[in-house]
C-alpha positions in Angstrom: -0.8 14.6 11.1 1.1 14.6 7.8 0.2 18.1 6.4 1.0 19.9 3.3 0.7 23.6 2.7 0.1 24.6 -0.9 1.2 28.3 -1.5 3.9 30.9 -1.3 7.0 30.6 0.9 10.7 31.5 0.9 12.4 32.7 -1.3 9.2 34.4 -2.3 8.5 37.5 -0.2 5.5 39.3 1.2 2.5 38.6 3.5 1.4 35.3 1.8 4.8 33.7 2.3 5.0 35.1 5.9 1.7 33.7 6.8 2.3 30.3 5.4 5.7 30.0 7.1 4.4 31.1 10.4 1.4 28.6 10.1 3.9 25.8 9.4 6.0 26.8 12.3 2.8 26.6 14.6 1.7 23.3 13.2 5.2 21.8 13.8 5.1 23.1 17.4 1.9 21.2 17.8 3.6 18.0 16.7 2.5 17.7 13.0 4.8 17.0 10.1 4.6 19.9 7.6 5.9 20.6 4.1 5.2 23.6 2.1 4.8 23.2 -1.7 5.6 26.6 -2.9 6.0 28.2 -6.3 9.0 28.0 -8.9 6.9 30.6 -10.7 4.2 32.4 -8.7 3.0 35.1 -11.1 3.7 35.9 -14.8 5.0 39.5 -15.1 1.6 41.0 -16.2 0.2 40.1 -12.7 3.3 41.3 -10.8 4.3 44.8 -11.6 6.6 45.1 -8.6 10.4 44.9 -8.8 10.9 41.4 -7.8 8.9 38.5 -6.2 12.0 37.2 -4.2 13.7 38.2 -1.0 17.5 38.2 -0.3 16.8 37.3 3.4 17.7 33.8 4.7 15.2 31.1 4.7 13.2 30.5 8.0 15.0 27.9 10.0 13.4 24.5 10.5 10.9 24.5 7.6 10.7 22.0 4.6 9.9 24.0 1.5 9.6 22.5 -1.9 9.8 25.0 -4.6 7.9 23.2 -7.3 4.7 24.7 -8.4 4.4 26.6 -11.7 1.2 28.6 -11.7 0.9 28.7 -15.5 2.1 25.3 -16.6 -0.7 22.6 -16.6 1.8 19.8 -17.0 3.5 20.9 -13.8 0.1 20.9 -12.0 -0.4 17.2 -13.1 3.0 16.2 -11.7 2.7 18.2 -8.5 -0.8 16.7 -7.9 0.4 13.2 -8.6 3.2 13.6 -6.1 0.9 14.9 -3.4 -1.4 12.0 -4.1 1.5 9.6 -3.6 2.3 11.2 -0.3 -1.1 10.6 1.1 -1.2 13.7 3.1 -3.8 13.8 6.0 -4.4 17.4 5.3 -3.6 19.9 2.6 -4.0 23.6 3.5 -4.3 26.1 0.7 -4.6 29.9 0.9 -6.7 31.5 -1.7 -6.4 35.1 -2.5 -6.7 35.5 -6.3 -8.9 33.7 -8.8 -5.9 33.5 -11.2 -4.6 30.7 -9.0 -7.9 28.7 -9.4 -7.0 26.4 -12.3 -3.5 25.6 -10.8 -4.7 24.9 -7.3 -7.9 23.3 -8.4 -6.1 20.8 -10.6 -3.4 19.9 -8.1 -6.0 19.4 -5.2 -8.2 17.2 -7.4 -5.3 14.8 -8.1 -4.0 15.0 -4.5 -7.4 13.8 -3.3 -7.6 10.8 -5.7 -6.1 8.7 -2.8 -9.6 9.0 -1.0 -7.6 9.9 2.1 -6.5 13.5 1.9 -8.7 16.3 3.1 -8.5 20.0 1.9 -9.0 23.1 4.0 -8.8 26.5 2.3 -7.9 29.7 4.2 -9.6 32.4 2.2 -8.1 35.8 2.0 -10.6 36.9 -0.7 -13.1 34.8 -2.6 -14.1 37.9 -4.6 -10.9 39.7 -5.6 -10.3 43.5 -5.0 -9.4 44.1 -8.7 -11.8 42.1 -11.0 -10.7 40.3 -14.2 -12.4 38.1 -16.8 -12.5 34.6 -15.7 -12.8 35.3 -11.8 -16.0 33.4 -11.3 -15.3 30.2 -13.3 -11.7 30.0 -11.9 -13.0 30.3 -8.4 -15.8 27.7 -9.0 -13.3 25.3 -10.3 -11.0 25.8 -7.4 -13.9 25.3 -4.9 -14.6 21.8 -6.2 -12.0 19.7 -4.3 -12.1 21.8 -1.1 -13.8 20.2 1.9 -14.0 23.2 4.1 -13.1 26.9 4.4 -11.7 29.2 7.0 -12.1 32.9 6.6 -10.6 35.8 8.5 -13.4 38.4 8.2 -17.1 38.0 8.4 -17.5 39.7 5.0 -15.5 37.0 3.3 -17.5 34.3 5.2 -20.6 35.8 3.6 -18.9 35.8 0.2 -17.9 32.1 0.4 -21.5 31.2 1.2 -22.5 32.8 -2.1 -20.4 30.3 -3.9 -20.8 27.0 -1.9 -22.7 25.4 0.9 -19.6 23.5 2.1 -18.6 24.0 5.8 -17.1 27.5 6.4 -15.8 28.9 9.6 -14.6 32.5 10.8 -11.6 33.1 12.9 -9.7 36.3 12.9 -6.2 36.8 11.2 -3.6 36.0 13.8 -0.9 38.3 14.9 2.3 38.5 12.8 4.6 37.7 15.8 7.7 36.6 13.7 9.1 40.1 13.4 11.9 41.4 15.4 11.1 43.3 18.5 10.5 47.1 18.5 13.3 49.5 19.1 13.1 53.0 20.7 11.8 55.9 18.6 15.3 57.5 18.8 17.0 54.5 17.4 14.5 54.0 14.7 14.7 57.6 13.6 18.4 57.4 13.4 18.1 54.3 11.2 15.5 56.0 8.9 17.0 59.5 9.0 14.1 61.1 10.7 13.7 63.6 13.6 12.6 61.8 16.8 11.0 65.0 18.1 8.3 65.0 15.3 4.9 63.3 15.2 4.7 60.4 12.6 1.8 58.4 11.3 2.5 55.4 9.2 1.0 53.8 6.0 2.6 50.4 5.5 2.5 47.7 2.8 2.0 47.4 -1.0 0.5 50.5 -2.4 -2.6 49.6 -4.5 -5.6 51.7 -5.4 -8.0 50.1 -2.9 -5.7 50.8 0.0 -6.5 54.5 -0.2 -3.2 56.1 0.2 -4.6 59.0 -2.0 -7.3 59.6 0.7 -4.6 59.7 3.4 -2.5 62.2 1.4 -5.6 64.4 1.0 -6.1 64.1 4.7 -2.4 65.3 5.2 -3.3 68.4 3.4 -5.9 69.4 6.0 -4.9 72.7 7.5 -5.4 71.3 11.1 -2.9 68.4 10.3 -0.4 70.8 9.1 -0.8 73.1 12.0 -0.4 70.1 14.4 3.0 69.2 13.0 2.0 65.7 12.0 4.0 64.1 9.2 3.4 60.8 7.2 5.7 57.9 6.4 4.4 55.8 3.6 6.5 52.7 3.2 5.6 50.1 0.6 6.1 49.2 -3.1 3.8 50.5 -5.8 2.0 48.0 -7.9 0.6 50.4 -10.5 2.3 53.3 -12.3 -1.1 55.2 -12.6 -1.6 55.0 -8.8 1.9 56.2 -8.3 1.4 59.1 -10.6 -2.0 60.0 -9.0 -0.4 60.1 -5.4 2.6 62.1 -6.5 0.3 64.7 -8.1 -1.6 65.0 -4.7 1.7 65.6 -3.0 2.7 68.3 -5.4 -0.7 69.9 -5.6 -0.7 70.5 -1.8 3.1 71.0 -1.4 3.4 68.0 0.9 6.9 67.2 0.1 8.3 68.3 3.5 5.7 66.3 5.5 5.3 63.1 3.4 8.2 60.7 3.5 7.8 58.1 0.8 9.8 54.9 0.8 8.4 53.2 -2.3 10.5 50.0 -2.2 9.6 46.6 -0.6 10.5 46.7 3.1 12.4 43.5 4.1 11.3 41.8 7.2 14.5 42.8 9.1 13.6 46.4 8.5 9.9 46.4 9.3 10.4 47.1 13.0 12.1 50.5 12.3 9.0 51.8 10.6 6.6 50.7 13.2 8.9 51.8 16.0 9.0 55.4 14.5 5.2 55.6 14.2 2.8 57.0 16.8 -0.1 55.7 14.9 -0.8 53.3 12.0 -3.4 54.5 9.5 -5.1 52.0 7.1 -7.2 54.4 4.9 -8.6 51.5 2.7 -11.5 52.2 0.3 -12.6 48.6 0.5 -11.1 45.5 2.3 -11.6 42.1 3.7 -9.1 41.9 6.4 -5.6 43.2 6.6 -2.4 41.7 7.8 -1.1 45.2 8.5 -3.5 45.3 11.5 -1.8 42.3 13.0 1.7 43.7 12.5 0.5 46.8 14.4 -0.7 44.6 17.2 2.6 42.8 17.3 4.4 46.2 17.7 1.6 47.4 20.1 0.7 50.4 18.0 -2.7 52.2 17.9 -4.5 52.4 14.6 -6.8 54.4 12.5 -8.8 52.2 10.1 -11.7 52.9 7.8 -15.1 51.4 8.2 -14.9 49.0 5.4 -14.9 45.1 5.2 -13.6 43.6 8.3 -11.1 46.3 9.5 -13.4 47.6 12.2 -14.1 44.1 13.5 -10.5 43.9 14.9 -9.9 47.6 15.8 -12.4 48.5 18.5 -13.2 52.2 18.2 -12.0 54.2 21.1 -10.0 51.4 22.7 -7.0 50.6 20.4 -7.6 53.3 17.8 -10.4 54.9 15.8 -12.7 54.0 12.9 -13.1 56.6 10.3 -15.1 56.7 7.1 -13.1 56.3 3.8 -12.9 60.0 3.0 -10.1 62.6 3.7 -11.9 64.8 6.3 -13.0 61.8 8.5 -9.5 60.3 8.4 -8.0 63.7 9.4 -10.5 63.9 12.2 -9.5 60.5 13.5 -5.8 61.3 13.4 -6.3 64.7 15.1 -8.4 62.9 17.7 -5.5 60.5 18.5 -3.2 63.3 19.4 -5.7 64.8 21.8 -4.6 64.2 25.5 -6.0 61.0 26.9 -7.8 60.2 23.7 -7.3 56.4 24.2 -7.4 55.7 27.9 -6.0 52.4 28.9 -4.6 51.9 25.4 -1.7 49.6 26.3 -3.9 47.3 28.4 -6.6 47.3 25.6 -4.0 46.3 23.0 -2.7 43.4 25.2 -6.4 42.3 25.7 -7.1 42.4 21.9 -3.8 40.5 21.1 -5.0 37.5 23.1 -7.9 37.1 20.6 -5.5 36.7 17.7 -3.2 33.9 18.8 -2.0 31.2 16.3 -3.3 28.6 18.8 -6.7 30.0 18.4 -6.5 30.1 14.6 -5.2 26.5 14.2 -7.9 25.2 16.6 -10.7 26.6 14.4 -8.9 25.3 11.3 -8.7 21.8 12.7 -12.4 22.0 13.6 -13.0 22.7 9.9 -11.0 19.6 9.0 -13.4 17.5 10.9 -16.6 19.3 9.7 -19.0 17.3 7.6 
């Protein structure tokens, strides 16, 4: 097939770009021709409070990326849509994560489909955003118009999609992020990060936003049992909100956690990710609400056990007592789960269980379901 992916890619950074690039690689391996239509401008500054939207790392080899989409310029939408119409793609794949993108994507896709040949499949991260803004519903309804079918990566999002449309919608879990470099020894990772390899470390990883619950994990780290067990926290990721940063810093100060909480509040480039996961005994996702999380699939890649909260689709992909533990989104329950992990033989058969779960989250499985969506009527 002749396929276009509409969405983020290099030199943009982050999970959206990583997903689209890995998906393009998988489709190329299956014999398809693939081009990614990425952004010349993805976010205006008010929607991106981070330090930069771009990476300094080299572009992934073997991918065709056109950096042409301007998310706020309607004239650009018309020109990109007209070009895609002329190309007569068999399939356009678009990832939807934020209603702000609805007018841009909706217009481009309407024009792309005027050739009466192109079909559109949407991979939905969120149809209802974590952080709500005016215009969310009408923007999303406008976006849905030209989409032929949907693929979701959690059952909660599948239910949400069905509140907007009766078009075909399918569920398949988020595939593993297997494009990162391989793990290194804990000793090597600790040398790289300036940490003590003899200590116990749990990891919070990724952009730090209110709904991801780092404050709950910091309160859990203040639990006297955690302190007595000698467990320390590495929180690695960039803040998206100054108020959230101030709130978390105040928790650290209130409980005198400076010696046991290691904060790296910069974006972690792909080449550095393996060091943080190689240091960690356990990956903790203390989310207050969620759909699915790419962090889970990075943890699977590095074969790390997890603690996740019982929100959204997180518990669907982290079987309790097999590859980790499911806690409630409150500090005492998170602390209980962390302490349970450090008990002897708390997760019997852990390595075998992780390998078993990994098989469910292959890119082959994901693209198979996506192609079933293409053919759905």
